[in-house]
N, CA, C and O atoms as CSV, one atom per row, in Angstrom:
chain,resi,resn,atom,element,x,y,z
A,1,UNK,N,N,-12.330,-1.285,1.443
A,1,UNK,CA,C,-12.282,-2.625,1.026
A,1,UNK,C,C,-10.930,-3.062,1.077
A,1,UNK,O,O,-10.039,-2.467,0.471
A,2,UNK,N,N,-10.710,-4.210,1.864
A,2,UNK,CA,C,-9.296,-4.654,2.130
A,2,UNK,C,C,-8.955,-5.784,1.103
A,2,UNK,O,O,-9.829,-6.536,0.672
A,3,UNK,N,N,-7.680,-5.864,0.743
A,3,UNK,CA,C,-6.976,-6.748,-0.259
A,3,UNK,C,C,-6.209,-7.502,0.497
A,3,UNK,O,O,-5.722,-7.011,1.516
A,4,UNK,N,N,-5.962,-8.797,0.155
A,4,UNK,CA,C,-5.065,-9.798,0.796
A,4,UNK,C,C,-3.880,-10.121,-0.232
A,4,UNK,O,O,-4.108,-10.692,-1.298
A,5,UNK,N,N,-2.696,-9.748,0.130
A,5,UNK,CA,C,-1.527,-10.047,-0.753
A,5,UNK,C,C,-0.733,-11.165,0.014
A,5,UNK,O,O,-0.583,-11.205,1.236
A,6,UNK,N,N,-0.256,-12.052,-0.885
A,6,UNK,CA,C,0.685,-13.121,-0.329
A,6,UNK,C,C,1.989,-13.031,-1.002
A,6,UNK,O,O,2.133,-12.852,-2.211
A,7,UNK,N,N,2.938,-13.170,-0.128
A,7,UNK,CA,C,4.391,-13.016,-0.661
A,7,UNK,C,C,5.132,-14.286,-0.153
A,7,UNK,O,O,5.086,-14.564,1.046
A,8,UNK,N,N,5.784,-15.029,-0.999
A,8,UNK,CA,C,6.559,-16.264,-0.555
A,8,UNK,C,C,7.929,-15.581,0.329
A,8,UNK,O,O,8.600,-14.569,0.131
A,9,UNK,N,N,7.977,-16.617,1.349
A,9,UNK,CA,C,9.228,-16.139,2.202
A,9,UNK,C,C,10.559,-16.258,1.320
A,9,UNK,O,O,11.550,-15.619,1.674
A,10,UNK,N,N,10.593,-16.936,0.358
A,10,UNK,CA,C,11.746,-17.089,-0.496
A,10,UNK,C,C,12.215,-15.797,-1.047
A,10,UNK,O,O,13.390,-15.430,-1.050
A,11,UNK,N,N,11.132,-15.090,-1.548
A,11,UNK,CA,C,11.418,-13.710,-2.189
A,11,UNK,C,C,11.830,-12.495,-1.199
A,11,UNK,O,O,12.435,-11.477,-1.535
A,12,UNK,N,N,11.401,-12.806,-0.003
A,12,UNK,CA,C,11.679,-11.618,0.938
A,12,UNK,C,C,12.829,-11.990,2.059
A,12,UNK,O,O,13.076,-11.372,3.095
A,13,UNK,N,N,13.369,-13.012,1.622
A,13,UNK,CA,C,14.484,-13.592,2.564
A,13,UNK,C,C,15.596,-12.640,2.705
A,13,UNK,O,O,16.082,-12.543,3.831
A,14,UNK,N,N,16.124,-11.860,1.676
A,14,UNK,CA,C,17.240,-11.004,1.593
A,14,UNK,C,C,16.731,-9.591,2.077
A,14,UNK,O,O,15.849,-9.012,1.444
A,15,UNK,N,N,17.239,-9.102,3.090
A,15,UNK,CA,C,16.901,-7.840,3.436
A,15,UNK,C,C,17.307,-6.636,2.424
A,15,UNK,O,O,16.767,-5.536,2.550
A,16,UNK,N,N,18.159,-6.850,1.538
A,16,UNK,CA,C,18.645,-5.765,0.570
A,16,UNK,C,C,17.468,-5.716,-0.428
A,16,UNK,O,O,17.342,-4.632,-0.998
A,17,UNK,N,N,16.597,-6.669,-0.745
A,17,UNK,CA,C,15.776,-6.712,-1.869
A,17,UNK,C,C,14.261,-6.671,-1.351
A,17,UNK,O,O,13.363,-6.546,-2.183
A,18,UNK,N,N,13.988,-6.765,-0.088
A,18,UNK,CA,C,12.632,-6.786,0.453
A,18,UNK,C,C,11.685,-5.678,-0.098
A,18,UNK,O,O,10.544,-5.901,-0.504
A,19,UNK,N,N,12.217,-4.601,-0.070
A,19,UNK,CA,C,11.356,-3.342,-0.408
A,19,UNK,C,C,11.006,-3.442,-1.937
A,19,UNK,O,O,9.843,-3.244,-2.288
A,20,UNK,N,N,11.754,-3.675,-2.640
A,20,UNK,CA,C,11.598,-3.824,-4.180
A,20,UNK,C,C,10.670,-5.044,-4.360
A,20,UNK,O,O,9.864,-4.904,-5.281
A,21,UNK,N,N,10.613,-6.060,-3.772
A,21,UNK,CA,C,9.761,-7.235,-4.000
A,21,UNK,C,C,8.331,-6.779,-3.435
A,21,UNK,O,O,7.342,-7.188,-4.043
A,22,UNK,N,N,8.168,-6.011,-2.383
A,22,UNK,CA,C,6.967,-5.527,-1.813
A,22,UNK,C,C,6.277,-4.589,-2.813
A,22,UNK,O,O,5.100,-4.693,-3.158
A,23,UNK,N,N,7.206,-3.600,-3.265
A,23,UNK,CA,C,6.624,-2.756,-4.251
A,23,UNK,C,C,6.117,-3.421,-5.671
A,23,UNK,O,O,5.201,-2.909,-6.315
A,24,UNK,N,N,6.743,-4.506,-6.055
A,24,UNK,CA,C,6.379,-5.059,-7.130
A,24,UNK,C,C,5.094,-5.827,-6.918
A,24,UNK,O,O,4.270,-5.966,-7.822
A,25,UNK,N,N,4.940,-6.330,-5.683
A,25,UNK,CA,C,3.618,-7.149,-5.407
A,25,UNK,C,C,2.464,-6.218,-5.318
A,25,UNK,O,O,1.384,-6.506,-5.831
A,26,UNK,N,N,2.679,-5.046,-4.642
A,26,UNK,CA,C,1.677,-3.987,-4.526
A,26,UNK,C,C,1.346,-3.590,-5.894
A,26,UNK,O,O,0.152,-3.608,-6.192
A,27,UNK,N,N,2.339,-3.179,-6.923
A,27,UNK,CA,C,2.040,-2.867,-8.000
A,27,UNK,C,C,1.134,-3.886,-9.016
A,27,UNK,O,O,0.330,-3.532,-9.878
A,28,UNK,N,N,1.488,-5.128,-8.670
A,28,UNK,CA,C,0.675,-6.219,-9.403
A,28,UNK,C,C,-0.956,-6.059,-9.094
A,28,UNK,O,O,-1.854,-6.282,-9.906
A,29,UNK,N,N,-1.093,-5.676,-7.894
A,29,UNK,CA,C,-2.487,-5.730,-7.406
A,29,UNK,C,C,-3.090,-4.152,-7.495
A,29,UNK,O,O,-3.994,-3.701,-6.792
A,30,UNK,N,N,-2.446,-3.536,-8.404
A,30,UNK,CA,C,-2.784,-2.021,-8.699
A,30,UNK,C,C,-2.777,-1.285,-7.290
A,30,UNK,O,O,-3.810,-0.641,-7.108
A,31,UNK,N,N,-1.928,-1.232,-6.332
A,31,UNK,CA,C,-1.741,-0.552,-5.136
A,31,UNK,C,C,-0.330,0.125,-5.067
A,31,UNK,O,O,0.635,-0.297,-5.705
A,32,UNK,N,N,-0.296,1.220,-4.231
A,32,UNK,CA,C,0.792,1.758,-4.020
A,32,UNK,C,C,1.170,1.645,-2.800
A,32,UNK,O,O,0.354,1.969,-1.937
A,33,UNK,N,N,2.548,1.140,-2.378
A,33,UNK,CA,C,3.072,0.711,-1.112
A,33,UNK,C,C,3.088,1.941,-0.220
A,33,UNK,O,O,2.963,1.804,0.997
A,34,UNK,N,N,3.241,3.174,-0.795
A,34,UNK,CA,C,3.372,4.406,-0.086
A,34,UNK,C,C,1.969,5.022,0.251
A,34,UNK,O,O,1.901,5.868,1.143
A,35,UNK,N,N,0.908,4.647,-0.395
A,35,UNK,CA,C,-0.360,5.198,-0.010
A,35,UNK,C,C,-1.279,4.368,0.626
A,35,UNK,O,O,-2.131,4.902,1.335
A,36,UNK,N,N,-1.257,3.049,0.487
A,36,UNK,CA,C,-2.174,1.997,0.942
A,36,UNK,C,C,-1.456,1.537,2.358
A,36,UNK,O,O,-0.253,1.342,2.530
A,37,UNK,N,N,-2.457,1.425,3.265
A,37,UNK,CA,C,-2.117,1.017,4.712
A,37,UNK,C,C,-2.117,-0.448,4.847
A,37,UNK,O,O,-3.072,-1.089,4.408
A,38,UNK,N,N,-0.964,-1.120,5.512
A,38,UNK,CA,C,-1.098,-2.479,5.827
A,38,UNK,C,C,-1.868,-2.648,7.166
A,38,UNK,O,O,-1.457,-2.138,8.208
A,39,UNK,N,N,-2.893,-3.316,7.097
A,39,UNK,CA,C,-3.961,-3.346,8.349
A,39,UNK,C,C,-3.451,-4.523,9.090
A,39,UNK,O,O,-3.417,-4.458,10.319
A,40,UNK,N,N,-3.030,-5.651,8.446
A,40,UNK,CA,C,-2.526,-6.773,9.264
A,40,UNK,C,C,-1.294,-7.665,8.521
A,40,UNK,O,O,-1.351,-7.887,7.312
A,41,UNK,N,N,-0.430,-8.044,9.162
A,41,UNK,CA,C,0.798,-8.763,8.615
A,41,UNK,C,C,0.803,-10.126,9.537
A,41,UNK,O,O,0.876,-10.176,10.765
A,42,UNK,N,N,0.710,-11.178,8.639
A,42,UNK,CA,C,0.963,-12.464,9.209
A,42,UNK,C,C,1.896,-13.282,8.490
A,42,UNK,O,O,1.949,-13.235,7.261
A,43,UNK,N,N,2.637,-14.032,9.177
A,43,UNK,CA,C,3.703,-14.907,8.630
A,43,UNK,C,C,3.200,-16.445,8.763
A,43,UNK,O,O,3.189,-16.935,9.892
A,44,UNK,N,N,2.864,-17.073,7.869
A,44,UNK,CA,C,2.628,-18.486,7.828
A,44,UNK,C,C,3.815,-19.351,7.549
A,44,UNK,O,O,4.167,-19.629,6.402
A,45,UNK,N,N,4.482,-19.811,8.732
A,45,UNK,CA,C,5.778,-20.514,8.537
A,45,UNK,C,C,5.530,-21.910,7.890
A,45,UNK,O,O,6.419,-22.446,7.227
A,46,UNK,N,N,4.280,-22.510,8.092
A,46,UNK,CA,C,4.150,-23.920,7.544
A,46,UNK,C,C,4.059,-23.813,5.956
A,46,UNK,O,O,4.652,-24.617,5.237
A,47,UNK,N,N,3.300,-22.797,5.463
A,47,UNK,CA,C,3.295,-22.693,4.118
A,47,UNK,C,C,4.503,-21.834,3.428
A,47,UNK,O,O,4.759,-21.926,2.228
A,48,UNK,N,N,5.145,-21.068,4.248
A,48,UNK,CA,C,6.295,-20.258,3.724
A,48,UNK,C,C,5.712,-19.080,3.048
A,48,UNK,O,O,6.143,-18.730,1.949
A,49,UNK,N,N,4.782,-18.468,3.628
A,49,UNK,CA,C,4.011,-17.315,2.994
A,49,UNK,C,C,3.918,-16.168,3.925
A,49,UNK,O,O,3.769,-16.463,5.111
A,50,UNK,N,N,3.980,-14.866,3.597
A,50,UNK,CA,C,3.650,-13.703,4.324
A,50,UNK,C,C,2.401,-13.232,3.733
A,50,UNK,O,O,2.297,-13.030,2.523
A,51,UNK,N,N,1.247,-13.017,4.744
A,51,UNK,CA,C,-0.033,-12.383,4.196
A,51,UNK,C,C,-0.139,-11.035,4.688
A,51,UNK,O,O,-0.029,-10.774,5.886
A,52,UNK,N,N,-0.364,-10.111,3.737
A,52,UNK,CA,C,-0.444,-8.775,4.107
A,52,UNK,C,C,-2.112,-8.387,3.723
A,52,UNK,O,O,-2.604,-8.607,2.616
A,53,UNK,N,N,-2.755,-7.846,4.734
A,53,UNK,CA,C,-4.079,-7.333,4.545
A,53,UNK,C,C,-3.890,-5.863,4.370
A,53,UNK,O,O,-3.378,-5.232,5.294
A,54,UNK,N,N,-4.291,-5.197,3.160
A,54,UNK,CA,C,-4.029,-3.803,2.772
A,54,UNK,C,C,-5.558,-3.140,2.600
A,54,UNK,O,O,-6.506,-3.601,1.965
A,55,UNK,N,N,-5.487,-2.009,3.312
A,55,UNK,CA,C,-6.809,-1.327,3.054
A,55,UNK,C,C,-6.478,0.018,2.352
A,55,UNK,O,O,-5.343,0.494,2.356
A,56,UNK,N,N,-7.580,0.615,1.732
A,56,UNK,CA,C,-7.482,1.745,0.855
A,56,UNK,C,C,-7.668,2.802,1.858
A,56,UNK,O,O,-8.501,2.672,2.755
A,57,UNK,N,N,-6.865,3.930,1.735
A,57,UNK,CA,C,-7.068,5.053,2.645
A,57,UNK,C,C,-8.158,5.919,2.068
A,57,UNK,O,O,-8.374,5.962,0.856
A,58,UNK,N,N,-8.869,6.637,2.997
A,58,UNK,CA,C,-10.050,7.417,2.578
A,58,UNK,C,C,-9.651,8.800,2.892
A,58,UNK,O,O,-8.971,9.070,3.882
A,59,UNK,N,N,-10.123,9.775,1.951
A,59,UNK,CA,C,-10.050,11.122,2.181
A,59,UNK,C,C,-10.976,11.503,3.301
A,59,UNK,O,O,-12.129,11.075,3.254
A,60,UNK,N,N,-10.581,12.290,4.343
A,60,UNK,CA,C,-11.360,12.676,5.476
A,60,UNK,C,C,-11.927,14.114,5.215
A,60,UNK,O,O,-12.978,14.458,5.757
A,61,UNK,N,N,-11.243,14.939,4.399
A,61,UNK,CA,C,-11.565,16.370,4.348
A,61,UNK,C,C,-11.215,16.870,2.915
A,61,UNK,O,O,-10.377,16.267,2.246
A,62,UNK,N,N,-11.847,17.951,2.458
A,62,UNK,CA,C,-11.374,18.550,1.349
A,62,UNK,C,C,-11.501,19.979,1.478
A,62,UNK,O,O,-12.386,20.472,2.177
A,63,UNK,N,N,-10.683,20.653,0.855
A,63,UNK,CA,C,-10.752,22.179,0.944
A,63,UNK,C,C,-11.637,22.753,-0.185
A,63,UNK,O,O,-11.377,22.595,-1.378
A,64,UNK,N,N,-12.647,23.395,0.262
A,64,UNK,CA,C,-13.583,23.964,-0.840
A,64,UNK,C,C,-12.898,25.161,-1.427
A,64,UNK,O,O,-11.878,25.613,-0.907
A,65,UNK,N,N,-13.432,25.678,-2.491
A,65,UNK,CA,C,-13.048,26.873,-3.243
A,65,UNK,C,C,-13.298,28.077,-2.334
A,65,UNK,O,O,-14.433,28.487,-2.090
A,66,UNK,N,N,-12.049,28.683,-1.789
A,66,UNK,CA,C,-12.302,29.635,-0.817
A,66,UNK,C,C,-12.653,31.016,-1.610
A,66,UNK,O,O,-12.324,31.107,-2.793
A,67,UNK,N,N,-13.276,32.015,-1.000
A,67,UNK,CA,C,-13.752,33.143,-1.621
A,67,UNK,C,C,-12.676,34.111,-1.744
A,67,UNK,O,O,-12.734,34.991,-2.604
A,68,UNK,N,N,-11.630,34.000,-0.886
A,68,UNK,CA,C,-10.388,34.977,-1.030
A,68,UNK,C,C,-9.286,34.526,-1.800
A,68,UNK,O,O,-8.259,35.198,-1.893
A,69,UNK,N,N,-9.460,33.255,-2.447
A,69,UNK,CA,C,-8.362,32.733,-3.114
A,69,UNK,C,C,-8.177,33.577,-4.566
A,69,UNK,O,O,-9.136,34.253,-4.939
A,70,UNK,N,N,-7.143,33.547,-5.260
A,70,UNK,CA,C,-6.840,34.264,-6.325
A,70,UNK,C,C,-7.084,33.329,-7.535
A,70,UNK,O,O,-6.609,32.194,-7.547
A,71,UNK,N,N,-7.780,33.785,-8.485
A,71,UNK,CA,C,-8.113,32.999,-9.571
A,71,UNK,C,C,-7.090,32.912,-10.703
A,71,UNK,O,O,-6.399,33.924,-10.820
A,72,UNK,N,N,-6.870,32.017,-11.475
A,72,UNK,CA,C,-5.682,31.766,-12.327
A,72,UNK,C,C,-5.711,32.783,-13.352
A,72,UNK,O,O,-4.648,33.273,-13.731
A,73,UNK,N,N,-6.912,33.185,-13.884
A,73,UNK,CA,C,-6.835,34.282,-14.948
A,73,UNK,C,C,-6.680,35.647,-14.556
A,73,UNK,O,O,-6.750,36.498,-15.443
A,74,UNK,N,N,-6.459,36.037,-13.243
A,74,UNK,CA,C,-6.189,37.202,-12.842
A,74,UNK,C,C,-4.838,37.766,-12.829
A,74,UNK,O,O,-4.653,38.913,-12.421
């Protein structure tokens, strides 16, 4: 499921603070900037908005309980 985030160009104009602003916007939408992937990035210069389409990563595999692993109580 993709989410659409909008960030005003005024907030991301300074290259020294763009990362903090993006982390804050992701947190407001219950997302983590380091875990969720930006699928599409568009700048709408007429409205002065950056639109990010973010998708949730999926787990592709899991490691089963292996028979030769050591149990915690051993």
